[in-house]
MDTraj code that builds the backbone (N, CA, C; nanometers):
import mdtraj as md
import numpy as np

residues = "MET PHE THR THR ASN GLN ILE TYR PHE ALA ILE PHE PHE ILE VAL PHE PHE SER ILE ALA ILE ILE ALA SER TYR SER LYS ASP LYS LYS ASN HIS LYS LEU HIS TYR LYS GLY ALA PHE LYS ILE LEU ILE GLY PHE ILE VAL ALA ILE LEU ILE LEU PHE LEU ILE LYS TYR PHE GLY LYS".split()
xyz = np.array([
    [-1.9052, -0.1384, 0.3679],
    [-1.8532, -0.0231, 0.2658],
    [-1.9440, -0.0886, 0.1276],
    [-1.8200, -0.2255, 0.0902],
    [-1.8235, -0.1956, -0.0643],
    [-1.8702, -0.4279, 0.0038],
    [-1.9812, -0.4061, -0.1593],
    [-1.9394, -0.5697, -0.1246],
    [-1.8943, -0.6626, -0.1722],
    [-1.9024, -0.7976, -0.1006],
    [-1.8334, -0.8350, -0.2188],
    [-1.8518, -0.8463, -0.3653],
    [-1.9486, -0.8610, -0.4087],
    [-1.8891, -0.8802, -0.5449],
    [-1.7996, -0.7461, -0.5908],
    [-1.8558, -0.6374, -0.4971],
    [-1.7935, -0.5234, -0.6155],
    [-1.5737, -0.4912, -0.5994],
    [-1.6024, -0.6011, -0.4458],
    [-1.4646, -0.6178, -0.4590],
    [-1.3227, -0.6808, -0.4853],
    [-1.4236, -0.8318, -0.5608],
    [-1.4518, -0.9353, -0.6396],
    [-1.3783, -0.8643, -0.7807],
    [-1.4758, -0.7723, -0.7993],
    [-1.4708, -0.6458, -0.9627],
    [-1.3593, -0.6064, -0.9594],
    [-1.3168, -0.5230, -0.8413],
    [-1.2388, -0.3898, -0.8161],
    [-1.0936, -0.4835, -0.8658],
    [-1.0724, -0.5750, -0.8184],
    [-0.9626, -0.6487, -0.8419],
    [-0.9114, -0.7448, -0.9456],
    [-1.0385, -0.8163, -1.0094],
    [-1.0290, -0.8545, -1.1511],
    [-0.9966, -0.7142, -1.2543],
    [-1.0182, -0.6456, -1.2157],
    [-1.0359, -0.5324, -1.2945],
    [-0.8890, -0.4846, -1.2790],
    [-0.8245, -0.4733, -1.1819],
    [-0.6772, -0.4027, -1.1468],
    [-0.6048, -0.5310, -1.2187],
    [-0.5564, -0.6414, -1.2108],
    [-0.5149, -0.7641, -1.2488],
    [-0.5070, -0.7652, -1.3963],
    [-0.6014, -0.7344, -1.4446],
    [-0.6328, -0.7411, -1.6435],
    [-0.5725, -0.6919, -1.6848],
    [-0.6693, -0.5128, -1.6266],
    [-0.5530, -0.3758, -1.6609],
    [-0.4588, -0.3321, -1.6517],
    [-0.3821, -0.4185, -1.5196],
    [-0.1829, -0.4228, -1.5265],
    [-0.2080, -0.5255, -1.6727],
    [-0.2442, -0.5867, -1.6442],
    [-0.1924, -0.7565, -1.7358],
    [-0.1677, -0.6070, -1.9431],
    [-0.2955, -0.6578, -1.9639],
    [-0.3403, -0.5012, -2.1223],
    [-0.2327, -0.4264, -2.0835],
    [-0.2010, -0.3148, -1.9918],
    [-0.1409, -0.2454, -2.0330],
    [0.0572, -0.3246, -1.9972],
    [0.0516, -0.3958, -1.9294],
    [0.2319, -0.4126, -1.9886],
    [0.2373, -0.4953, -2.0889],
    [0.1403, -0.6134, -2.1757],
    [0.1106, -0.6070, -2.2952],
    [0.1345, -0.5759, -2.3777],
    [0.0263, -0.3887, -2.4245],
    [0.0507, -0.3049, -2.4906],
    [0.1915, -0.2534, -2.5589],
    [0.2348, -0.2071, -2.3866],
    [0.3569, -0.0947, -2.3981],
    [0.4776, -0.2543, -2.4518],
    [0.4632, -0.3468, -2.4277],
    [0.5592, -0.5025, -2.4551],
    [0.5972, -0.5280, -2.5625],
    [0.4080, -0.4864, -2.6572],
    [0.3971, -0.4072, -2.8113],
    [0.4852, -0.3587, -2.8583],
    [0.4482, -0.2333, -2.8253],
    [0.4973, -0.0807, -2.8655],
    [0.6348, -0.0354, -2.8407],
    [0.7340, -0.0984, -2.7680],
    [0.8141, -0.1116, -2.7193],
    [0.9482, -0.0150, -2.8228],
    [0.9598, -0.0878, -2.9019],
    [1.0240, -0.0986, -2.9957],
    [1.0098, 0.0491, -3.0948],
    [0.8464, 0.0596, -3.1017],
    [0.8660, 0.1951, -3.1766],
    [0.8879, 0.2984, -3.0823],
    [0.8804, 0.2665, -2.9410],
    [0.8843, 0.3854, -2.8268],
    [1.0551, 0.4266, -2.8429],
    [1.1781, 0.4068, -2.8404],
    [1.2434, 0.3479, -2.8368],
    [1.2195, 0.4536, -2.9752],
    [1.2054, 0.4233, -3.1175],
    [1.2343, 0.5206, -3.2135],
    [1.1843, 0.6625, -3.2241],
    [1.0714, 0.6528, -3.1650],
    [1.0030, 0.7779, -3.1295],
    [1.0239, 0.8675, -3.0354],
    [1.0471, 0.8554, -2.9701],
    [1.0222, 0.9007, -2.7927],
    [1.1568, 0.9077, -2.7562],
    [1.2934, 0.8935, -2.8770],
    [1.3966, 0.8912, -2.7769],
    [1.4626, 0.9739, -2.6388],
    [1.4555, 1.0922, -2.7140],
    [1.4600, 1.2320, -2.5859],
    [1.3459, 1.2522, -2.4730],
    [1.2768, 1.1337, -2.4990],
    [1.1418, 1.1650, -2.3388],
    [1.2524, 1.1866, -2.2208],
    [1.2727, 1.1101, -2.2105],
    [1.3051, 1.0670, -2.0410],
    [1.4445, 1.2289, -2.0164],
    [1.4642, 1.3355, -2.0753],
    [1.5623, 1.4217, -2.0463],
    [1.4596, 1.5276, -2.0581],
    [1.2999, 1.5415, -2.1030],
    [1.2251, 1.6326, -2.0999],
    [1.1474, 1.6001, -1.9920],
    [1.0936, 1.4537, -1.9146],
    [1.0509, 1.4455, -1.7999],
    [1.1356, 1.5179, -1.6709],
    [1.3118, 1.5063, -1.7276],
    [1.3617, 1.5054, -1.6008],
    [1.4185, 1.7046, -1.5822],
    [1.3140, 1.7846, -1.7055],
    [1.3280, 1.8699, -1.7231],
    [1.2215, 1.9565, -1.5601],
    [1.0933, 1.8076, -1.6722],
    [0.9483, 1.9580, -1.6269],
    [1.0111, 1.9109, -1.4571],
    [1.0536, 1.8001, -1.4230],
    [1.0998, 1.7161, -1.3035],
    [1.1399, 1.8948, -1.1886],
    [1.2675, 1.9344, -1.2712],
    [1.3525, 2.0154, -1.2071],
    [1.3208, 2.1532, -1.1929],
    [1.2030, 2.2078, -1.3148],
    [1.1256, 2.3259, -1.3182],
    [1.0747, 2.2994, -1.2290],
    [0.9970, 2.1464, -1.1972],
    [0.8639, 2.1829, -1.0545],
    [0.9355, 2.2345, -0.8762],
    [1.0836, 2.1302, -0.8999],
    [1.1535, 2.1468, -0.7890],
    [1.1934, 2.2702, -0.8184],
    [1.2154, 2.3655, -0.8618],
    [1.3036, 2.4919, -0.8602],
    [1.1553, 2.5931, -0.8110],
    [1.0058, 2.5613, -0.8444],
    [0.9675, 2.6579, -0.8488],
    [0.9117, 2.6150, -0.6869],
    [0.8848, 2.4976, -0.6115],
    [0.9197, 2.4408, -0.4767],
    [1.0630, 2.5329, -0.3807],
    [1.0828, 2.5208, -0.4949],
    [1.2392, 2.5907, -0.3529],
    [1.2220, 2.7203, -0.3866],
    [1.1798, 2.7930, -0.4776],
    [1.1896, 2.9744, -0.4635],
    [1.0594, 2.9643, -0.3473],
    [0.9311, 2.9626, -0.4383],
    [0.8289, 2.9511, -0.2869],
    [0.8511, 2.9066, -0.1590],
    [0.8897, 2.8407, -0.0926],
    [0.9551, 2.8207, 0.0436],
    [1.0900, 2.8541, 0.0819],
    [1.2018, 2.9422, 0.0081],
    [1.3212, 3.0436, 0.0406],
    [1.2696, 3.1680, 0.0232],
    [1.1273, 3.1812, -0.0406],
    [1.0531, 3.3262, -0.0794],
    [1.0274, 3.4069, 0.0164],
    [0.9823, 3.3465, 0.1628],
    [0.8712, 3.3724, 0.2848],
    [0.9205, 3.4254, 0.3353],
])
top = md.Topology()
chain = top.add_chain()
for i, resn in enumerate(residues, 1):
    res = top.add_residue(resn, chain, resSeq=i)
    for name in ("N", "CA", "C"):
        top.add_atom(name, md.element.get_by_symbol(name[0]), res)
traj = md.Trajectory(xyz[None], top)
């Protein structure tokens, strides 16, 4: 299905992309705490709203 070189490329890409994302996030961690203070509450709100929609669909039948 995949050649050996394609598999190597995928593995290296995943490893180095993950390292770049982690390095970038750790560099901006201070700014995230300052500018996105209530973002976690909004995420919880979205998850609860989606769960409510699924419950309405499930029990509405």
